[in-house]
N, C-alpha and C positions, 0 to 999 in steps of 0.2 A: 477599552484596549484603545479604540480610536484618540477619543479626549490624551490618552497618557504618549502616544505615540506624536499627536501633533505637538504635545509640549514639549516634549524630547529634541523634535525638530526645531523645535523654535530655539530650545537652547542652542543647540547647535550651529544655526546660525547669527547667533548673536555673538557667539564666540569668535564669529569667523570676521565678524564685523557685517553682518549681513541683516541687515531688519524685515521682520518678516514681509510688513510693507514692499518694501524693494525688491524682496523676490516675487512675490505674491502678483503684486500691477504697479510699475512703476510710473503708466498714464494716469493715475489717480490725479499726483502732483497737481496734473494740469487742467483737471474740472473742476477750479473755484481760481480767477484772475489770479495770477500771482508778476509782482513790479519788482521790477532790479536795473542792473545796471551793466556794462560793458568792459573789461579787462582787459587791453590791448597793452600791455607794460614790455618795457626791454627788459627787466627784468623781472625772476618768477615771483609772484606778489606771497608776500607772506601771512601770520595770522594775525596781527593786527591790521592787516588792508583791511581782508574780509572783514575781520570785525567791528571796524569801521564802517561800511559798507551797511552789514546785518544792522547796528544801531541807529540808520537811517530807519530800517525797516525793513529795507532790501530782503525777496525768499529766494533769489536766485540771481545766482553771477553769472556772463558769458564770455566763454575764456578761451583768447587765443594765445599759441606759443611764437608763433613765427621768427617775433624779435629776440626769443630770448636767447641766451650764449651758447654754443654747442660747440665741438670739435669739430663738427662734423660741414658739408658747405648748408645742409636746410636742418634744421633742430625736428630732432624725431623722425622724418624721414631719410635723410642721409644725402639723399639730394634727388630732386624733383624730375632729376636727367634718367633717371635710371635707378625705381625701386627695387634695392634687394634685399631690406627690415627693417625691421626698429631696429631705433640706435639704444642700448642697452641703458647705458648712461642717463639717457633722455626720458627714457620712458619712468627711469627711479626719479626725475627732478618732478618730473610730472603728477606721477602716484605723493608725491612728498608735498605739490601743491595743493590735491583735491582732497588730502588728507588735514589740510590747515585750510580748506573750506567750509571742509563738513566740524571741524571743532568748533568753525565759527556759526554755523549753523544755516549756512549756506549750501544751495543745489546749483549745480555746477550743470554748467551745458557747453561742452568743447565744442571748439571749433576753430578748424586749421582756415590761414590764407592759403594753404597755397597744398597743390596734390600734385602726381605723377605728371609732368607734361605744363603745368599747372600754376609756375611760381610764381608768386602776392611779386609783383611790380617793383615795389619800393624795395623788394632784395634782388629784382633781377637787370640794375640800373636805369628802374624808370620803365624797362618796357613791356607792353603787355603781349604776358606768355599766352598763344593761340592752341597749343600744341595739343592738349585734351578737345579740341573741339574740330581739331582737322583729322586726327588718327588714334581708332577704336581698339589700339596696342597699348595707348595710357587710360583708359577705362579698364582695361584688366588689371594693369597696374594699381588703380587707385582703387579696387576693389582688392586686392591684394591687401594693399594696406591698411583699409578699413575691417579686414576679417581679421587683421593682426591686434589692429587697434581693438575688436573693439571683444576677442578674444582675449585680452589683460585687463581692460577696463570695466567688464560685463557686473560685475560680484564689489564695486567699487562704491558705497553707499552713497557720494556727493552726487554721485551723475544723476542725470536728469534727464538727458535727451543726448543723441550725435548730432551735430549740427554740420552735414554733410561736406560745406565750399561752402565759404563765405563768399558773398556777392557773384556768384557766379552770370559772366555774359559773352555766352557761345554766340546773340545776334551780335555783336561788336564789330566781329570781322568778315560777318557773315551776310552784307547788305543789307537788315534793319535797322530802322533809322530808330534813334532811341523815342521813347514818346509817341510812335505810331500810334496810327486809328486805328481801334479793335478787329477790323475787319482788314487791317491790312498784317498785322501781328499773323493773323489767323493763316490768313495768303501765305504769306512768309513759313508758317511754321509746314503748312501742306507743302511746302515745296522740301521743305528740309527732314520730314518727316522720318527714320529710321537712315538717319547719316549719324554721322557723327556730331553735327548739332545741335543732338535732339534733347536738350536738356529733361524731360520728362521720361523718356525710354532710357538717359543714364542715370538719372535715380534709381529707378526702375531694378538693373542694373547693382547697385550698391547695397542697394538694402537689401535686394536679393541674398549676395552675400550674406550681408551683417546676419539675416536671418538664420545662416546656417551656424550660426555659434551663439546667435545673441538672440532668441523670440519675445523678451521683454522692453526694451529700452526705447522708448520714445526714439523717432529721429524726424530730426527739423529740415526740410529742404527750401533753399533760399529761392523767389521767383528768379527769373532773369534780366537780363538787362542790370547788374549790378543790386537782385531784390528790388527792382523800381515796384512800387505800389500796385500800378500798373502793365503789368508783365503775367500775371496771371491770366488776362486776358485769351492768349492763345490757347491753353492747355484744354483742349477737348473734355477732359474730364480728371477726375482727382486719382491719386495712385492707390493701391491696390492694399491699401495695407492700413488696420481702423489704426493703430500706431505712427501714426504721423503726423507733422506739426507741420503748418505752412508760415515759410515765413517771409515777412517784405518789412523792410526800410524806407525811414521818413526825412528827406533832406529837400524835400520840395517846397519852393522851387528854389534848385539847388545855387543860381545864380545869385540870390540870397542870401542864402546861410550858410555859404560856403565860407572856407579862408579864402579862394581869389576875392572874394566878394571885398573882404574885410580890406585889400591890399588897397581897393581901390580911392584915387584920389576922392570921389562920389560914390560912395557903395550903391548900390540898390538896396531900396526903400520896403519893409516890410513894417507895416500894410504897403501895398503899391505896385506900379506898372512894372515886370519882373520879364527878361527872354527866356521864353521858356517854349520847346519845342519848333522853334523856326519865327516865332513870335513875339510880341510884345505883349505881356498879359495882366491884368489887375488881378492878385490874390492880397487874399484875405482868408477869416475866418471861414467865410461861404465857403470858397473855393479852394481852401484846405477841407475842408472836411467833404466840397464832391470830391475830390481826389483821394485821399485816403479810405473811403468808404467801399470804393473799387472792388478789393479784395476780399473784404466782408458779403461784398453783393454777389463774387464770383461763385464765393464757397455755399450761401445761400442756393445760388441756382441749383450746386452740383451735389447739395444733401450733405455738406460735409459742417460739422459740428462748429459750431462760435468759438468754442475752448481748445479747436485745435487751429485756430490763426492768430499767431503773433508779429509783434510788431515789434523786432528784436533788438533794432538800433533807431534811434529818432536823435536830433540836437540840432544844433546852428552854433557859429561861430561867438563866445558870450562878450565879446567887444564890441559888435555888431549895435547899435542901437534897439532895434528893432527884434530881439531873440529872447529876449523873456514872455513878451508880447507872443511870437511863436510859439513859444513851447507851451503856453498858457493853453493857445487854441491848437493845437496838435491834439496833449493830451485830455483834453473836453470831446474829445470827437472820440478817443477811444474808453474816457470813462463813459461814454455813452452805449460805447458796444459792449462794454467790462470784459476788455480783453488787457489778454499778454500785454509787458512791454520793457522792454529793459534799454535806457538811456545810453546814449553815447557822449562821455566817455567818464567812468569810475578814478582821480587820480592819477594821468595816464604820465608816465614820467617821460615819456619822448617828444612829445608833444602838447602844449597847453591848450591851443586853442576851443574845446568844449569840453575844459573842466571848470564847471560853473561853483565851485569853492572858492576858488581865485578871482572872483571877483569881473570887471569888467576892464581890469587894467592890467600893466603889462607885467612878466613875472621878472622877479629880479636875477641878477645876474647869475645865482648860484642856482638855479635851474640849471641853467645849458651851463654851467660845469659838470656838474655832478651827470648830465647827459653824456656831454664828451669824457669822460671820465670813467663813464662808466661806472659809475658811485651811487648807491643810493639816492633818492631825490627824497631835501630833509625840508623844503619850502611847506610851508603851515599852510592848513587849511582849513575852513571853518562856515558854516550856512550863509551866503550871500543870499540877497535879491534875487540871483540870476537862476538861483537853484532853488529860490522856492516854488515856483508850480511843482518841478520834483521832489523837493523834500516833502511837500503838505502831502503829495499823493503818497507818497511810500509813509508816512507817518502814520495814516488813514489806515492804513493796507494792516 
């Protein structure tokens, strides 16, 4: 009888679009190394987009919607100034995109760039929005937002995790220097623990609210200071939830990998001496490994399983001479740790800087014309030597 009931239940789940594995234990997806890409496009991606990423061998995509068109101030949120409920037509758009990803064979980690009280700077006139880290009323609004999101998305078979917020930085205006020493970070946290700048406590609050409506879906949490790989250093312990994934991003040394460097008359080299943490430091494969190993060391010291660590963004501006070397050095470290990762970015239609299928040359004028007119990007993509460090690993996966 039990077998008959289980079979009947499975049939119902399938009819509802919910796989048995999805219903039973979503964390299983993360037990093996998963490799993918980031989608931060201005237009909602379609099935062809997701199929192209999956064709390379990607198993997941980290999806953000804050650039997508909306009739409101902020997509899905309505307004980051005062959350009043999800925007129904935006929910429909997001669900349609998730359906397209599912049909292409990709799992999705949904990733807002904005929360109530923390509007993404590029949608905020270039200004960093610190309200979330000053006033806990925005914590409650963020919890309400995530409860609503989890309620409408928890049963979607494409969802592999909820990434609570992209690149939080409660430390930025709180008196802690970026890439400060571990002891300095820990001292800072002791002073701010319990305040609105307490990132671990913020995550605990949001996760508890999500768990009221969704016990199964993994939750991904970025470290502080824009998800820096050294910013878990001040966390005294991990979060009390076995379905948490701990995420960092890898662009260090930023002075050498970023768009501002590409605009310099003489770019900072990689490998080479680069400004970092207030001084000129030499960065090469060894230095990259030392830096990027920090979150794995933190996890090991605190009993966090290796499969709970994710490097959810990594990249460098493709026109820089050292970019391919840098990607190889970063990915070699992640190979060693058998880590999950997602490169930034796949076929982005509003910024070409880290779109490695474009090679190392400038994009044609029609790329920017399409962006200006909010039309689909039609510039052809293909595998290039700049994309090779990523492509060969996706293929192996």
